[in-house]
N, C-alpha and C positions, 0 to 999 in steps of 0.2 A: 361791557356785556355785549354779546353778539346780538345783532338785530334779528327779530323774529320775522320771517317771511310767511305771511298768512294768505294763502290763495284759496281758502274755502269759499269766500264770498266777498263782494264789495260792501257788505253790511258791516265789516269789521273795521272800517276806517275810523280814525280818531280825529277830533277837531284840530285844525292847524292852530298855531299860536295866534295868527291874525284873527281867526274865527273866535277863539277864546276871548280875545280882547273885546270884540264887539258884543259878545254875549255878556261879559262882565259889566259893560256900560249901557246895556239895553234899557230903554224906557219900558216900564211895565204897568199893568192895570189888571182889572178883573175881566178876563176874556168872556166868561159866561154872561156878563152884563154888556159885552161888546165894547169894553173900555180899555183894552190893552192896545196901546198905539202901535207896538211892534207887530203884534199879530195882525192888526188891521192893515198895516203896510205890506206884510207878507202876502196876505190874501189878495190885496189889490194888485201887487206885482205879479203874482202867479196868474191871476185872471187876465191881466193885460198881456203877458207873454204868450198865453195860450189862446188869446182872442175870445175869451168867454166873459159873460156878464158878471159872474161872481165866483168866489172860491171859499172853501172852508178848510182850516188847519186842524189836523187830527193827529193823534199820537203815532199811528201806524198805518202802513199800506193795507193791511188786512182790514182795518176799520174803514179806511177810505173806500175800498172796493165794496165792503158790506153796506156802507151808507148809500152808495150808488144803487145797489141792487134793491135795498129797502125803499128807496125813493122812486125808482122806476116801476117797481112791481108791488102787487098786493098779495095777500094770502091766496093760494091756489093758482097763482100765475107761474110762468115758466120762463127761464132764460136759456139760450143756446150758447154753448161754450166749448172750448177745446178740451179733449180728454186729459191733457196734461196741463191745462190752464190753472193758474194759481187760485183763481176764485172758486174753482171746482175742487181741485185735488189737495191744495196745500194751505187752505185757510179754514180748516176745522169744520167744513160743511156749514158755515155760519148762515148762508142764505136759507138752507132747509131748516136748520135748528132754530134759528131766531126769527126768520121771516116767513116760514111755511111756503118758501118759493122753491119750485121743483127745477133742478138742473137737467138739461138735456145735453149730455156731452157727445161730441163728435171727434173723430180722429183728425189731428192736424195733417196737412199736406207736408211734403218734404221741406218746403220753404217757410213753414210756420203759419201759413194761411189756413183758413177754413174754406173748403169748396162751397161756393154760394149755392150751387145746385143742390148739394146735399143739405145745406142749411134750409133751403126752401122746402125740400121734401120732409124735413123734420118739424116744420111749423104745423101745429095741430089745427084741425078743423074747428070751426065755431060750433061746438057740440058739448053738452053737459058731461059727456063721458071723459073729456080731456081737460087737462090744465090749459090755461090761456097763455099762448106764447106771446110775450111782450117785448123781449129784449135779446139782442145779440151782443155778446161780449168777446172782444178780441184782445190780444196781448202783444205789446210791442216795446222792447224786443221780446221774441219768443225763443227761449233757450239761446239767446244771443243773436238770433236771426232778425234782420230788419225787414218789416213788411213793406213791399213795394208801394210807392205812392199811387200808382195806377190801380192796384188792387184796392186800396183804401177808398178811392173815388168810386169804384164799382160797388164796394160794400155800402157806401153812403147812398148811392142810387138805389141799390137793392132794398135797403131799409125804408127809404122813402116810398118805394113802390109797394112793399108788403106791410107797411104800417108798424114796423118794429122800431124801437129806440136802439141806439148804438152807443155802447160804453167801451172805453179803452182802459184796460189795465196797463197804464204807461209807467210802470215802476221804473223802467229805464228808457223812458221816452226821449230824454235828451241824448242818450247814446245813439238812438236811431236817427235823430235830427242831425247830429254831428257826422255820423257815417254817411248820410245822404247829402250833407252839405246844403241843407235847406233850413229856413227859419222853423222853429218848433211849431208855429201856428199852421204851417203847410200841412202838418200831420193832424194836429188837434182840431182843425176846422172841419174835418170829416166826421167828427163824433159829437154826440149830444153831451156826454160827460167824459171827463178824463181824470184818472187818478195818477198822481206823480209822487214817487218817493224822493225825499230829500236826503235820506240816510243811507243811500247806496253810493253810486258813483259820484254824486254831488258832494258827499262827505260831511253832511250835517250829522250830529249825534242822534237826533230823534226827529220823526215827523214825516207826514205826507200832506198833500193838498188835493182836494177834490174840486174840480172846476166844472162849471156848467151854467145853465140858465138860473136867473135869480130865484124863480119860484121853486125850482127843484132843490137848489142849495138851501133855501129856507126850510124845506122839508127835511133835508139832510141834517140841518142844524138841530132840529127837534130830535131826530133819531140819534144824533151824537150824544145828546143829554141822556136819552134812554139807555144807551149802551155804556154810560159812564165815561164818555170821552171828553166831557166838558172840563177844561182846565182853567185854572185861575190866573196867576201871574205867569203866563206862558211866554212872555215877551223875550226872555233869555233864549228859549228854544227857537222862537220865531226869528230872532236876530241871526242865529246860525243859518236858518233857511234863507234869509235874505242875502246873507253873505255868499252862500253857496250858489244861489241863482245869479248873482252879479259877478262872481269871480271863478266859479268852477265848471262852467258849461263847456267853454272851448277847450279847456285842458283835458276833457274826456278823450280827445284825439291821442293824447299821450298814452292813455290806458290801452287804446286800440293798437297803437304802435307796439307797445310792450307785449300785448297778446300775440301780435304777429311774430315778434322776436321769440316768444316762448314756443309758439307752434313750430317755427322754423328750426329752433334748437332741438326740440323733442323729436322732430322728424329724422334727425341724425342718429337717434338711439334705436337700433334695430328692434328691441323688445317692446317698444312703445308704438302704438297705432294712434295717430291723430285723426279723429273723425272729421269727415267733411273736407279733408284736404287742407285745413288751416284754421285760423282764428275766426270767431264770430263776434264782431265788435270787441268787447273786453272779456270774452270767454273762449277757452280752449277745452274741448272734450277729448279725453284720451282713454284708451283701453290698454290694459296690461293683462298678462295671464292671471286668471283668478287665484292661482296658487301663490302668486307673488304680490298681489295687491296689498294685503294686510301687512306683509313684511316690509314692503316699500314705504307704506304710510308710517310705520313705526321707525324705520331707518331715518326718514326725513324728520320726524318729530324729535328724535334724539339730536338732530342738527338744527333745531329751532326753525323748522319749516313745516307748515300745517297744510294738509290737503284733506279732501273728503275721503270717506272710506269705501265707497262703492267701487266695484270693478271698473265701471265707467266713471272716471273722475272728471268733475267739472272744475277747471282751474280758472280763477277770476282775478284779473288785474284791476288795480285801483290806485288811488293817489298815494298810498303808503308803500307802493312797489315801484322800484326804479330799474333802469336797464342793468345795473350791477347786480341787483337781486335776481333778475332773470338769468343772467350768466351763472351766478352761483347755484341757483336751483337746478338748471339744466346739467351743470357739472356734477352735482350730487346724484341726480337720477342716473346719469351715465356711470358714475362710480359704483352705485348700488348693483347695477347689472353686470359690471365687469367683475365685481367681487363674487356675484352669485354664479358666474359661469364656471 
């Protein structure tokens, strides 16, 4: 059977055989009682790697970010976030729906940052007419773009000066660290709290961790129970997360290399426009004529290749995609347009 090449997202990865082995042999206990040794090890490992006091294991990145927002903010508070940020646009409006927390979205700059002067202008006065601005939320990577370290240091200083807390949606934080060739703590040190997905490029089947100060993580643990995120014998899932953190971080560079191969290959197809001139960590954004995009997607699906359906396609490399897959994919895209000519 021909291999399926799935470039829709790095969430589609499947556990490796080695990861399945450690999952099958994991020690387990009741995590709601704090008695699952594998969960406890995962939380300690994540906190250590990110240089934070504590961490909490949760089922999803959406819940991890929501726990951060609920723990930083109270009803009637506000957080400032990117217009295309996941916590604002792609997570069901959870902060507003479940926390009565008002988002104040701002447009991202071309490099994925938020202009700190515009952030400052958006902070509300201390006045009963306004929500209380409490938190700034950044995202790294943002649409595959790595936020510069110097910018993160400026954001930290800005939040210290203005009294805001600083949260990072670090779903692909390790991609950013590998791209910058720095320890992940060089990035996480600038933030009060950091959410990291284990189920994207790191290749675990389920789960995220929220890392931060002990007191805030304790509050987040209470909110996790309220949200139905308390799991029992979760050690098998935690074991996959441990394996991912210990074995799948440096290999992210392979995904970045494959994304560069993909971008370079697609640049040779005249009917395809690669945005930004190339790959962004493990992502390539391409545009094709709107009249052709649906047909291209169907053509590729018939050949066991899966892509998003939007005219601007986000193609994401991951551990289940190798250089041969990239060559095969580029060849089929080229074949499609040659037949359409």
